[in-house]
N, C-alpha and C positions, 0 to 999 in steps of 0.2 A: 199790646202785651205779647210777651214771648214766653213759651214754656220750654224749660230746660230739664233734661234728665241727668241725674247724678248716678253713675254706674260704678259698682264696686265688684271686683273679681280677683281670683287667684290665678296668676299667670301659669302656674303648673297644672292647675285643674282645667283651665279653659284656654289652651294655647291657640286655638283657632281664632279667638277674639283678639288676642294680642297680635297675632299675625295679620289679621284684617286691619287693625289700627296702624300697624307699621307699614303695610303695603299701600295704605291710602294716606299716609302722613298725617294721621289724626293724633294729636298730642295726648299723652296721659301721664299721670304721676305714679311712681312706684317706689315701694320700700320693701326690699327683699322680693317676696312673691305677691305682696298685697298691692293692688293697682286700682286706680280710679280715674274717671274722666267725666267731663260734662259735654252734653251735646244738645243742640237745638232740635226740636222735633220736626222742624222744616228742613233740616239738613238732608241731602239726598242719600246719605249713608245710614240714616236712622232706621229705615225699614229692615235692612240686613242685620244691623246691630240688635234691633228689637227681637228678631227671630232667634238670634243666639241667646239673648237674655231669657226668653220664654222657654226655649229648649233646655237650657242649663239651670233654670230656676235661680238666676242671679239677683242680688239685691239691687234695686233700682228705685230711687226716689225722684219726686218731681218738685220743681220750683217755678213759679211764674214771676217774671220781672215786668213791671209796669212802666209805661212811659211817663214823662213829666206831665204831659197833657192829661193823661188819665188821672193822675194824682191831683192836679189842679182843678179838675172837673168834678171831683168826688166831694160830696157833702161830709162824709165820714171816712176815716181810714184806720186800719190796724197799724200799730207801731210796735216794734221790738228792736233790740240792739243785737247786732251781729258780733259785738265784742263781749265775750264771756270771760270774766276775770275772777278766778278763784271759786271757792265753795263756801256756803254758809257754815258757820262753826257752832258747836263741834260737829265735824262731819262723820266721825266714827259711828257706825251703826245708825246713821241718820239721826243722831241725838239732837240736832238742831230743831227738829220738829217739836219736841216736847218743851223746848225753851221759847221758841219764837211764836209758836202757834198754840191755840187751844185745840185739843184733839178729841174732844168729847164726841163730835159728830163726824169724825174722820173715818172713812171706809178704806181699809188697806187693800181691798180687792180692786177697786176702781180708782182710788186716789182722790176722791171728792170729799170735801167737808172741812178742810183746814181753815181756821180763822186766826189771823194774826193778832197777837196780844202783847208782843214785846218787840224790841228792836232786833234787827239782824246783827249778827256778829261775823266779822271777817278777820283774817290773819294780819293784814298790813294795808298801808295806804296804796291804792291803785296807781300804777304808772300811766297817768292819763295821756301824756303826750299832747296831741292836738284834738283828742276826743273829749266829749263832755258827758256822754251817757254810757252806761254799761248794764249788764245783767249778770247775775251769779249763775254758775252751773247748778242744775237741779231746781232752779226757781224760774219758771217760765213766764210769770205774770207780774213781775215787779221790776221797776226801773230805778237806777241809782245815778246820781249826778255829782259833778264837782262843784266847787264854790262858784265858778263863773256862771254855769248854767243856773244854779239856784238863785243867784242874785238877779240874773236877767228875768227869770220867771217870777220872782217876787214882785218886781215892779211892773209886770205886765197886767193886763186886764183879764187874763185867762182865769178860768174857774175850775173847781173840782179836785184840787190837790192841796196838800200841805207838805211839810218836810219833817222827817224823823231822823234822829241821829243814828249812825251806824257805829257799833261798839267793837271793842277788841274781843279777843277770843274768850276772855274770862267775864266779859260784860261789865268790866269795872269802869272803863273810861271811853269816851267817844273818840273815834278816829277822825283826825282832821281831813278836810277836803274831800269828804264823801258823805252823801246824804241820800236817804231813800225818798223818792218822789212818791209820797203816800197818796194813793187814789181813794177818794172818799166814797164813791158811789158805784152801783151796778146799773146797767141798762136793764130794761124790761121788754126788750123786743125778742122776737123768735127767729132762730136760724132757719133759713130756707134750705131744706135737704134736697138739693137738685140732682144728686147722683153724679155730679161733676166735681165741684169744689168740695163737697162732702160726699164721700163714697160709701160711708157706713154710719149708722146710728146704732149704738148698743145700749141695752138696759142692764145695769149691774144686777147680777143674781143675788147679791147680798143686801144692798141698800135700795135697789129699785130705781136709782137715778139714771138719767140719760147722759151719754157722752158722745160727742160728735168726732168722727175721724176725718181730718182734713186730708185731701188728696194732694194738695200743692198745685192743683191745676185750676186756673181761672180765678174769678172774683167771687168772694163770699157775698151772700145776700141775706137781708133781714126783712121781716114783715112787721108792720105796725107803725104807729105814729108817735110813739113815745120818745124817739130820738130828738124830736123838736124841743123837748123840755129838759134835755140833759145838759150838764156842764160840759166844758171843753174836753175833759178827759174822764173816762170811766172804764170800769171792767164790764165785760159781758156777764150776764147772769147764767149763760150757758157755759158748759165745760167742754174742752177739746183735749184730745190725746189718745194714747194707745196703752193697752195693758194696764199696769198698776199706776200709771201717771195721768194726771189731769190738771189742766190749767185754764184760767179765764183769760181770754184775749183782751188786749188793751185797745180801746177805741179813742180816737181823738177827732176833734172837729177840724174842718177846713181852716178855720181861724188859727188853731194851734199849729197845724202843719205849716202854714205860711209864716207864722211867728218863728218857728224853729229854723226854717230855711233862711228867712230874712236876717236872722241873727247869727247865722253860721253855726248853729248847734246841731246840725243834722248828721255830721260825720259819725259813723258807726251805727246810725239808725237805718232801719228798713221800714218803708211805708207801703202798705197794701190797700188800695182803695176798695171800699165795699159799696154795694148798691142797696137801696132801700125801696121795697115795694110797699107803699103805704095803702094800697087798695086791698091787701089781703087781711 
């Protein structure tokens, strides 16, 4: 695995960082004064850059990239799509929540408690290109597929999902060539709060529920034996996130990972292996 830092800064406010990047030919992206770059923590320049980040209080996030071998050796993996396409409708004032979800148990303070009761709505047919999976902005725990992926998955022996139509903005008709991969079940294993992959656990002052803050560093772990009895895809029963947002991660089995790769469905997907400690 490799850990990368995503750094964001203002070139006017932190000229010394921009000068350091330029003098060491470290590439960065910029738009007006907003700049960003990625750097491996094993890079010899990281220590100096980190000292500037800490001194100036810059925004810096982490991401761990895993090798193919690590993914193939994992019994279970998280999956998400890096292609975000559009927003759930109606998006004004987050009105989609009251249409797509039951909000009786929803906590606006931590974001936990939404239960889907209706189809998602979107504005138009996605421009899939050679991609087969997508996620909507603001919705961190649901996957959407095109006809090709749906038909492949339907004839597979994989378990734990069905398909729901995705409707137009008014909810009147189904939009062609886009379907929600509806995940039927939650896992019942516990997150291991190791202080590395999970750097904070918070309890909501309003509803009392726990939420895990992922650091982006390393491999997430779970304790328990219940994963052995789960279908090939499920949601975690634990919630992850920051502030007012919360989502359940999507877990898939090694069988499903290999199916997606073998059938060339993995483009736009990100896989993160997890480890299971069955002795705890």
